[in-house]
Biotite code that builds the C-alpha atoms (Angstrom):
import biotite.structure as struc

atoms = struc.array([
    struc.Atom([-9.478, -52.419, 58.300], chain_id="A", res_id=1, res_name="UNK", atom_name="CA", element="C"),
    struc.Atom([-8.963, -53.742, 54.797], chain_id="A", res_id=2, res_name="UNK", atom_name="CA", element="C"),
    struc.Atom([-11.009, -56.823, 53.949], chain_id="A", res_id=3, res_name="UNK", atom_name="CA", element="C"),
    struc.Atom([-8.247, -58.313, 51.781], chain_id="A", res_id=4, res_name="UNK", atom_name="CA", element="C"),
    struc.Atom([-4.558, -58.353, 52.618], chain_id="A", res_id=5, res_name="UNK", atom_name="CA", element="C"),
    struc.Atom([-2.081, -56.731, 50.292], chain_id="A", res_id=6, res_name="UNK", atom_name="CA", element="C"),
    struc.Atom([0.605, -58.677, 48.481], chain_id="A", res_id=7, res_name="UNK", atom_name="CA", element="C"),
    struc.Atom([4.177, -57.665, 49.127], chain_id="A", res_id=8, res_name="UNK", atom_name="CA", element="C"),
    struc.Atom([7.350, -58.472, 47.286], chain_id="A", res_id=9, res_name="UNK", atom_name="CA", element="C"),
    struc.Atom([8.218, -61.204, 49.795], chain_id="A", res_id=10, res_name="UNK", atom_name="CA", element="C"),
    struc.Atom([5.149, -63.286, 49.046], chain_id="A", res_id=11, res_name="UNK", atom_name="CA", element="C"),
    struc.Atom([4.654, -62.777, 45.332], chain_id="A", res_id=12, res_name="UNK", atom_name="CA", element="C"),
    struc.Atom([5.694, -64.422, 42.088], chain_id="A", res_id=13, res_name="UNK", atom_name="CA", element="C"),
    struc.Atom([8.714, -63.180, 40.174], chain_id="A", res_id=14, res_name="UNK", atom_name="CA", element="C"),
    struc.Atom([6.479, -61.377, 37.655], chain_id="A", res_id=15, res_name="UNK", atom_name="CA", element="C"),
    struc.Atom([4.324, -59.746, 40.343], chain_id="A", res_id=16, res_name="UNK", atom_name="CA", element="C"),
    struc.Atom([7.440, -58.833, 42.302], chain_id="A", res_id=17, res_name="UNK", atom_name="CA", element="C"),
    struc.Atom([8.866, -57.079, 39.231], chain_id="A", res_id=18, res_name="UNK", atom_name="CA", element="C"),
    struc.Atom([5.619, -55.120, 38.769], chain_id="A", res_id=19, res_name="UNK", atom_name="CA", element="C"),
    struc.Atom([5.483, -54.127, 42.446], chain_id="A", res_id=20, res_name="UNK", atom_name="CA", element="C"),
    struc.Atom([9.140, -53.041, 42.292], chain_id="A", res_id=21, res_name="UNK", atom_name="CA", element="C"),
    struc.Atom([8.372, -50.872, 39.260], chain_id="A", res_id=22, res_name="UNK", atom_name="CA", element="C"),
    struc.Atom([5.420, -49.296, 41.081], chain_id="A", res_id=23, res_name="UNK", atom_name="CA", element="C"),
    struc.Atom([7.657, -48.503, 44.044], chain_id="A", res_id=24, res_name="UNK", atom_name="CA", element="C"),
    struc.Atom([10.198, -46.937, 41.688], chain_id="A", res_id=25, res_name="UNK", atom_name="CA", element="C"),
    struc.Atom([7.514, -44.823, 39.973], chain_id="A", res_id=26, res_name="UNK", atom_name="CA", element="C"),
    struc.Atom([5.505, -43.756, 43.038], chain_id="A", res_id=27, res_name="UNK", atom_name="CA", element="C"),
    struc.Atom([8.081, -44.021, 45.818], chain_id="A", res_id=28, res_name="UNK", atom_name="CA", element="C"),
    struc.Atom([5.819, -46.600, 47.491], chain_id="A", res_id=29, res_name="UNK", atom_name="CA", element="C"),
    struc.Atom([3.566, -49.472, 46.435], chain_id="A", res_id=30, res_name="UNK", atom_name="CA", element="C"),
    struc.Atom([-0.034, -48.236, 46.351], chain_id="A", res_id=31, res_name="UNK", atom_name="CA", element="C"),
    struc.Atom([-2.327, -50.516, 48.356], chain_id="A", res_id=32, res_name="UNK", atom_name="CA", element="C"),
    struc.Atom([-4.791, -50.431, 45.463], chain_id="A", res_id=33, res_name="UNK", atom_name="CA", element="C"),
    struc.Atom([-2.321, -52.282, 43.252], chain_id="A", res_id=34, res_name="UNK", atom_name="CA", element="C"),
    struc.Atom([-0.897, -54.535, 45.955], chain_id="A", res_id=35, res_name="UNK", atom_name="CA", element="C"),
    struc.Atom([-4.489, -55.629, 46.640], chain_id="A", res_id=36, res_name="UNK", atom_name="CA", element="C"),
    struc.Atom([-5.199, -56.225, 42.944], chain_id="A", res_id=37, res_name="UNK", atom_name="CA", element="C"),
    struc.Atom([-2.033, -58.373, 43.011], chain_id="A", res_id=38, res_name="UNK", atom_name="CA", element="C"),
    struc.Atom([-4.028, -60.936, 45.005], chain_id="A", res_id=39, res_name="UNK", atom_name="CA", element="C"),
    struc.Atom([-5.374, -61.841, 41.551], chain_id="A", res_id=40, res_name="UNK", atom_name="CA", element="C"),
    struc.Atom([-2.081, -61.623, 39.631], chain_id="A", res_id=41, res_name="UNK", atom_name="CA", element="C"),
    struc.Atom([-3.610, -62.195, 36.198], chain_id="A", res_id=42, res_name="UNK", atom_name="CA", element="C"),
    struc.Atom([-5.332, -58.787, 36.485], chain_id="A", res_id=43, res_name="UNK", atom_name="CA", element="C"),
    struc.Atom([-2.434, -56.687, 37.767], chain_id="A", res_id=44, res_name="UNK", atom_name="CA", element="C"),
    struc.Atom([-0.473, -56.161, 34.540], chain_id="A", res_id=45, res_name="UNK", atom_name="CA", element="C"),
    struc.Atom([-3.559, -55.662, 32.318], chain_id="A", res_id=46, res_name="UNK", atom_name="CA", element="C"),
    struc.Atom([-4.992, -53.064, 34.746], chain_id="A", res_id=47, res_name="UNK", atom_name="CA", element="C"),
    struc.Atom([-1.671, -51.218, 34.836], chain_id="A", res_id=48, res_name="UNK", atom_name="CA", element="C"),
    struc.Atom([-1.378, -51.439, 31.030], chain_id="A", res_id=49, res_name="UNK", atom_name="CA", element="C"),
    struc.Atom([-4.882, -49.972, 30.713], chain_id="A", res_id=50, res_name="UNK", atom_name="CA", element="C"),
    struc.Atom([-3.995, -47.193, 33.159], chain_id="A", res_id=51, res_name="UNK", atom_name="CA", element="C"),
    struc.Atom([-0.835, -46.498, 31.149], chain_id="A", res_id=52, res_name="UNK", atom_name="CA", element="C"),
    struc.Atom([-2.736, -46.364, 27.855], chain_id="A", res_id=53, res_name="UNK", atom_name="CA", element="C"),
    struc.Atom([-5.595, -44.125, 28.957], chain_id="A", res_id=54, res_name="UNK", atom_name="CA", element="C"),
    struc.Atom([-3.942, -41.891, 31.555], chain_id="A", res_id=55, res_name="UNK", atom_name="CA", element="C"),
    struc.Atom([-0.168, -41.821, 31.321], chain_id="A", res_id=56, res_name="UNK", atom_name="CA", element="C"),
    struc.Atom([-0.126, -41.798, 27.500], chain_id="A", res_id=57, res_name="UNK", atom_name="CA", element="C"),
    struc.Atom([-3.184, -39.561, 27.202], chain_id="A", res_id=58, res_name="UNK", atom_name="CA", element="C"),
    struc.Atom([-3.320, -36.466, 25.040], chain_id="A", res_id=59, res_name="UNK", atom_name="CA", element="C"),
    struc.Atom([-5.586, -34.937, 27.697], chain_id="A", res_id=60, res_name="UNK", atom_name="CA", element="C"),
    struc.Atom([-3.796, -32.506, 29.960], chain_id="A", res_id=61, res_name="UNK", atom_name="CA", element="C"),
    struc.Atom([-3.205, -34.042, 33.408], chain_id="A", res_id=62, res_name="UNK", atom_name="CA", element="C"),
    struc.Atom([-5.150, -31.201, 35.042], chain_id="A", res_id=63, res_name="UNK", atom_name="CA", element="C"),
    struc.Atom([-8.346, -32.353, 33.294], chain_id="A", res_id=64, res_name="UNK", atom_name="CA", element="C"),
    struc.Atom([-7.612, -35.972, 34.181], chain_id="A", res_id=65, res_name="UNK", atom_name="CA", element="C"),
    struc.Atom([-7.235, -35.064, 37.850], chain_id="A", res_id=66, res_name="UNK", atom_name="CA", element="C"),
    struc.Atom([-10.382, -32.931, 37.816], chain_id="A", res_id=67, res_name="UNK", atom_name="CA", element="C"),
    struc.Atom([-12.270, -35.967, 36.481], chain_id="A", res_id=68, res_name="UNK", atom_name="CA", element="C"),
    struc.Atom([-10.612, -38.320, 38.981], chain_id="A", res_id=69, res_name="UNK", atom_name="CA", element="C"),
    struc.Atom([-11.425, -36.064, 41.928], chain_id="A", res_id=70, res_name="UNK", atom_name="CA", element="C"),
    struc.Atom([-15.033, -35.492, 40.876], chain_id="A", res_id=71, res_name="UNK", atom_name="CA", element="C"),
    struc.Atom([-15.732, -39.209, 40.325], chain_id="A", res_id=72, res_name="UNK", atom_name="CA", element="C"),
    struc.Atom([-13.992, -40.137, 43.591], chain_id="A", res_id=73, res_name="UNK", atom_name="CA", element="C"),
    struc.Atom([-16.016, -37.521, 45.501], chain_id="A", res_id=74, res_name="UNK", atom_name="CA", element="C"),
    struc.Atom([-19.281, -38.825, 44.086], chain_id="A", res_id=75, res_name="UNK", atom_name="CA", element="C"),
    struc.Atom([-18.332, -42.418, 44.899], chain_id="A", res_id=76, res_name="UNK", atom_name="CA", element="C"),
    struc.Atom([-17.099, -41.484, 48.373], chain_id="A", res_id=77, res_name="UNK", atom_name="CA", element="C"),
    struc.Atom([-13.650, -42.994, 47.806], chain_id="A", res_id=78, res_name="UNK", atom_name="CA", element="C"),
    struc.Atom([-11.342, -41.435, 50.386], chain_id="A", res_id=79, res_name="UNK", atom_name="CA", element="C"),
    struc.Atom([-8.395, -43.504, 49.106], chain_id="A", res_id=80, res_name="UNK", atom_name="CA", element="C"),
    struc.Atom([-8.590, -42.103, 45.561], chain_id="A", res_id=81, res_name="UNK", atom_name="CA", element="C"),
    struc.Atom([-9.603, -38.600, 46.685], chain_id="A", res_id=82, res_name="UNK", atom_name="CA", element="C"),
    struc.Atom([-6.520, -38.421, 48.919], chain_id="A", res_id=83, res_name="UNK", atom_name="CA", element="C"),
    struc.Atom([-4.110, -39.627, 46.248], chain_id="A", res_id=84, res_name="UNK", atom_name="CA", element="C"),
    struc.Atom([-5.638, -37.588, 43.427], chain_id="A", res_id=85, res_name="UNK", atom_name="CA", element="C"),
    struc.Atom([-5.679, -34.417, 45.515], chain_id="A", res_id=86, res_name="UNK", atom_name="CA", element="C"),
    struc.Atom([-1.891, -34.750, 45.646], chain_id="A", res_id=87, res_name="UNK", atom_name="CA", element="C"),
    struc.Atom([-1.702, -35.593, 41.941], chain_id="A", res_id=88, res_name="UNK", atom_name="CA", element="C"),
    struc.Atom([-4.032, -32.699, 41.134], chain_id="A", res_id=89, res_name="UNK", atom_name="CA", element="C"),
    struc.Atom([-1.740, -30.310, 42.961], chain_id="A", res_id=90, res_name="UNK", atom_name="CA", element="C"),
    struc.Atom([1.223, -31.656, 40.966], chain_id="A", res_id=91, res_name="UNK", atom_name="CA", element="C"),
    struc.Atom([-0.809, -31.200, 37.758], chain_id="A", res_id=92, res_name="UNK", atom_name="CA", element="C"),
    struc.Atom([-1.461, -27.543, 38.591], chain_id="A", res_id=93, res_name="UNK", atom_name="CA", element="C"),
    struc.Atom([-4.733, -27.410, 40.510], chain_id="A", res_id=94, res_name="UNK", atom_name="CA", element="C"),
    struc.Atom([-4.747, -24.842, 43.308], chain_id="A", res_id=95, res_name="UNK", atom_name="CA", element="C"),
    struc.Atom([-5.557, -25.800, 46.899], chain_id="A", res_id=96, res_name="UNK", atom_name="CA", element="C"),
    struc.Atom([-8.782, -23.835, 46.530], chain_id="A", res_id=97, res_name="UNK", atom_name="CA", element="C"),
    struc.Atom([-9.773, -25.809, 43.420], chain_id="A", res_id=98, res_name="UNK", atom_name="CA", element="C"),
    struc.Atom([-8.943, -29.127, 45.095], chain_id="A", res_id=99, res_name="UNK", atom_name="CA", element="C"),
    struc.Atom([-11.005, -28.187, 48.152], chain_id="A", res_id=100, res_name="UNK", atom_name="CA", element="C"),
    struc.Atom([-13.829, -27.066, 45.882], chain_id="A", res_id=101, res_name="UNK", atom_name="CA", element="C"),
    struc.Atom([-13.777, -30.410, 44.052], chain_id="A", res_id=102, res_name="UNK", atom_name="CA", element="C"),
    struc.Atom([-13.633, -32.346, 47.320], chain_id="A", res_id=103, res_name="UNK", atom_name="CA", element="C"),
    struc.Atom([-16.661, -30.476, 48.663], chain_id="A", res_id=104, res_name="UNK", atom_name="CA", element="C"),
    struc.Atom([-18.634, -30.488, 45.416], chain_id="A", res_id=105, res_name="UNK", atom_name="CA", element="C"),
    struc.Atom([-18.997, -26.711, 45.301], chain_id="A", res_id=106, res_name="UNK", atom_name="CA", element="C"),
    struc.Atom([-17.672, -25.549, 41.953], chain_id="A", res_id=107, res_name="UNK", atom_name="CA", element="C"),
    struc.Atom([-16.785, -21.871, 41.804], chain_id="A", res_id=108, res_name="UNK", atom_name="CA", element="C"),
    struc.Atom([-15.437, -19.372, 39.283], chain_id="A", res_id=109, res_name="UNK", atom_name="CA", element="C"),
    struc.Atom([-11.840, -20.486, 39.801], chain_id="A", res_id=110, res_name="UNK", atom_name="CA", element="C"),
    struc.Atom([-12.614, -23.115, 37.139], chain_id="A", res_id=111, res_name="UNK", atom_name="CA", element="C"),
    struc.Atom([-12.781, -22.118, 33.490], chain_id="A", res_id=112, res_name="UNK", atom_name="CA", element="C"),
    struc.Atom([-15.539, -23.315, 31.127], chain_id="A", res_id=113, res_name="UNK", atom_name="CA", element="C"),
    struc.Atom([-13.524, -26.290, 29.873], chain_id="A", res_id=114, res_name="UNK", atom_name="CA", element="C"),
    struc.Atom([-12.788, -27.436, 33.440], chain_id="A", res_id=115, res_name="UNK", atom_name="CA", element="C"),
    struc.Atom([-16.454, -26.986, 34.372], chain_id="A", res_id=116, res_name="UNK", atom_name="CA", element="C"),
    struc.Atom([-17.468, -29.116, 31.373], chain_id="A", res_id=117, res_name="UNK", atom_name="CA", element="C"),
    struc.Atom([-15.116, -31.874, 32.578], chain_id="A", res_id=118, res_name="UNK", atom_name="CA", element="C"),
    struc.Atom([-16.561, -31.660, 36.091], chain_id="A", res_id=119, res_name="UNK", atom_name="CA", element="C"),
    struc.Atom([-20.140, -31.817, 34.862], chain_id="A", res_id=120, res_name="UNK", atom_name="CA", element="C"),
    struc.Atom([-19.435, -34.648, 32.417], chain_id="A", res_id=121, res_name="UNK", atom_name="CA", element="C"),
    struc.Atom([-17.512, -36.640, 35.040], chain_id="A", res_id=122, res_name="UNK", atom_name="CA", element="C"),
    struc.Atom([-20.342, -36.238, 37.543], chain_id="A", res_id=123, res_name="UNK", atom_name="CA", element="C"),
    struc.Atom([-22.989, -37.242, 35.036], chain_id="A", res_id=124, res_name="UNK", atom_name="CA", element="C"),
    struc.Atom([-21.082, -40.309, 33.837], chain_id="A", res_id=125, res_name="UNK", atom_name="CA", element="C"),
    struc.Atom([-20.472, -41.387, 37.440], chain_id="A", res_id=126, res_name="UNK", atom_name="CA", element="C"),
    struc.Atom([-24.138, -40.910, 38.435], chain_id="A", res_id=127, res_name="UNK", atom_name="CA", element="C"),
    struc.Atom([-26.149, -41.787, 35.314], chain_id="A", res_id=128, res_name="UNK", atom_name="CA", element="C"),
    struc.Atom([-24.147, -42.443, 32.156], chain_id="A", res_id=129, res_name="UNK", atom_name="CA", element="C"),
    struc.Atom([-27.271, -43.469, 30.230], chain_id="A", res_id=130, res_name="UNK", atom_name="CA", element="C"),
    struc.Atom([-28.796, -40.001, 30.513], chain_id="A", res_id=131, res_name="UNK", atom_name="CA", element="C"),
    struc.Atom([-26.160, -37.459, 29.539], chain_id="A", res_id=132, res_name="UNK", atom_name="CA", element="C"),
    struc.Atom([-27.968, -34.373, 28.228], chain_id="A", res_id=133, res_name="UNK", atom_name="CA", element="C"),
    struc.Atom([-27.250, -33.388, 24.616], chain_id="A", res_id=134, res_name="UNK", atom_name="CA", element="C"),
    struc.Atom([-26.451, -29.874, 25.821], chain_id="A", res_id=135, res_name="UNK", atom_name="CA", element="C"),
    struc.Atom([-23.678, -31.200, 28.085], chain_id="A", res_id=136, res_name="UNK", atom_name="CA", element="C"),
    struc.Atom([-22.276, -33.353, 25.306], chain_id="A", res_id=137, res_name="UNK", atom_name="CA", element="C"),
    struc.Atom([-22.265, -30.374, 22.934], chain_id="A", res_id=138, res_name="UNK", atom_name="CA", element="C"),
    struc.Atom([-20.415, -28.356, 25.572], chain_id="A", res_id=139, res_name="UNK", atom_name="CA", element="C"),
    struc.Atom([-17.858, -31.145, 25.883], chain_id="A", res_id=140, res_name="UNK", atom_name="CA", element="C"),
    struc.Atom([-17.442, -31.378, 22.092], chain_id="A", res_id=141, res_name="UNK", atom_name="CA", element="C"),
    struc.Atom([-16.699, -27.655, 21.946], chain_id="A", res_id=142, res_name="UNK", atom_name="CA", element="C"),
    struc.Atom([-13.571, -28.311, 24.034], chain_id="A", res_id=143, res_name="UNK", atom_name="CA", element="C"),
    struc.Atom([-12.441, -31.827, 23.069], chain_id="A", res_id=144, res_name="UNK", atom_name="CA", element="C"),
    struc.Atom([-11.988, -33.923, 19.922], chain_id="A", res_id=145, res_name="UNK", atom_name="CA", element="C"),
    struc.Atom([-13.916, -37.191, 19.679], chain_id="A", res_id=146, res_name="UNK", atom_name="CA", element="C"),
    struc.Atom([-10.807, -39.235, 20.522], chain_id="A", res_id=147, res_name="UNK", atom_name="CA", element="C"),
    struc.Atom([-10.273, -37.102, 23.624], chain_id="A", res_id=148, res_name="UNK", atom_name="CA", element="C"),
    struc.Atom([-13.876, -37.596, 24.737], chain_id="A", res_id=149, res_name="UNK", atom_name="CA", element="C"),
    struc.Atom([-13.415, -41.352, 24.398], chain_id="A", res_id=150, res_name="UNK", atom_name="CA", element="C"),
    struc.Atom([-10.156, -41.058, 26.370], chain_id="A", res_id=151, res_name="UNK", atom_name="CA", element="C"),
    struc.Atom([-11.798, -38.912, 29.056], chain_id="A", res_id=152, res_name="UNK", atom_name="CA", element="C"),
    struc.Atom([-14.707, -41.355, 29.343], chain_id="A", res_id=153, res_name="UNK", atom_name="CA", element="C"),
    struc.Atom([-12.241, -44.229, 29.795], chain_id="A", res_id=154, res_name="UNK", atom_name="CA", element="C"),
    struc.Atom([-10.431, -42.250, 32.515], chain_id="A", res_id=155, res_name="UNK", atom_name="CA", element="C"),
    struc.Atom([-13.760, -41.686, 34.276], chain_id="A", res_id=156, res_name="UNK", atom_name="CA", element="C"),
    struc.Atom([-14.698, -45.357, 33.905], chain_id="A", res_id=157, res_name="UNK", atom_name="CA", element="C"),
    struc.Atom([-11.377, -46.598, 35.254], chain_id="A", res_id=158, res_name="UNK", atom_name="CA", element="C"),
    struc.Atom([-11.604, -44.249, 38.231], chain_id="A", res_id=159, res_name="UNK", atom_name="CA", element="C"),
    struc.Atom([-15.119, -45.538, 38.872], chain_id="A", res_id=160, res_name="UNK", atom_name="CA", element="C"),
    struc.Atom([-13.719, -49.105, 38.832], chain_id="A", res_id=161, res_name="UNK", atom_name="CA", element="C"),
    struc.Atom([-10.930, -48.179, 41.250], chain_id="A", res_id=162, res_name="UNK", atom_name="CA", element="C"),
    struc.Atom([-13.396, -46.362, 43.550], chain_id="A", res_id=163, res_name="UNK", atom_name="CA", element="C"),
    struc.Atom([-15.770, -49.330, 43.657], chain_id="A", res_id=164, res_name="UNK", atom_name="CA", element="C"),
    struc.Atom([-12.897, -51.798, 44.160], chain_id="A", res_id=165, res_name="UNK", atom_name="CA", element="C"),
    struc.Atom([-11.467, -49.742, 47.036], chain_id="A", res_id=166, res_name="UNK", atom_name="CA", element="C"),
    struc.Atom([-14.867, -49.312, 48.630], chain_id="A", res_id=167, res_name="UNK", atom_name="CA", element="C"),
    struc.Atom([-15.927, -52.958, 48.431], chain_id="A", res_id=168, res_name="UNK", atom_name="CA", element="C"),
    struc.Atom([-12.614, -54.231, 49.790], chain_id="A", res_id=169, res_name="UNK", atom_name="CA", element="C"),
    struc.Atom([-12.038, -51.296, 52.176], chain_id="A", res_id=170, res_name="UNK", atom_name="CA", element="C"),
    struc.Atom([-8.557, -50.692, 50.774], chain_id="A", res_id=171, res_name="UNK", atom_name="CA", element="C"),
    struc.Atom([-6.720, -48.506, 53.268], chain_id="A", res_id=172, res_name="UNK", atom_name="CA", element="C"),
    struc.Atom([-4.434, -45.580, 52.626], chain_id="A", res_id=173, res_name="UNK", atom_name="CA", element="C"),
    struc.Atom([-0.776, -46.436, 52.925], chain_id="A", res_id=174, res_name="UNK", atom_name="CA", element="C"),
    struc.Atom([0.841, -45.717, 56.243], chain_id="A", res_id=175, res_name="UNK", atom_name="CA", element="C"),
    struc.Atom([3.654, -43.164, 56.077], chain_id="A", res_id=176, res_name="UNK", atom_name="CA", element="C"),
    struc.Atom([7.069, -44.791, 55.867], chain_id="A", res_id=177, res_name="UNK", atom_name="CA", element="C"),
    struc.Atom([8.868, -44.751, 59.171], chain_id="A", res_id=178, res_name="UNK", atom_name="CA", element="C"),
    struc.Atom([12.234, -43.041, 59.192], chain_id="A", res_id=179, res_name="UNK", atom_name="CA", element="C"),
])
């Protein structure tokens, strides 16, 4: 059970209501992550703006973003984000086998060298960002421009924030809409 109740459109300010309505339009539902963040309305728009800037407007292919999101979420044990990003990963072009591999932490040859570099970098940032080996960083630089590495690191950091937020507050997956 979630430790904090979600905010819905009935009990929110006009500005928060507009943001929640936009989320519903974009996702088809209001993610509990964001309706929980809405409990502190001053953070909702800036968090969504940050997400927009580093993920939605990213020059990094969505497949690499979702690989990073899934790897960080696996390491942090965030079922909420793993579930949602498995679906997003499939939409981005990851195979079921690759998604299952990422969820289990067993990386196989279905991933190319660039994807493996993203997995390794994501894991290292999530576990011990202060001690990233030079060899790993060189590998990453062989695939990405400096601006893309900054962007990827921000994606990893934001996912880490979302994972920790969901874990601390026990944010629950959305219940399927009844028909």
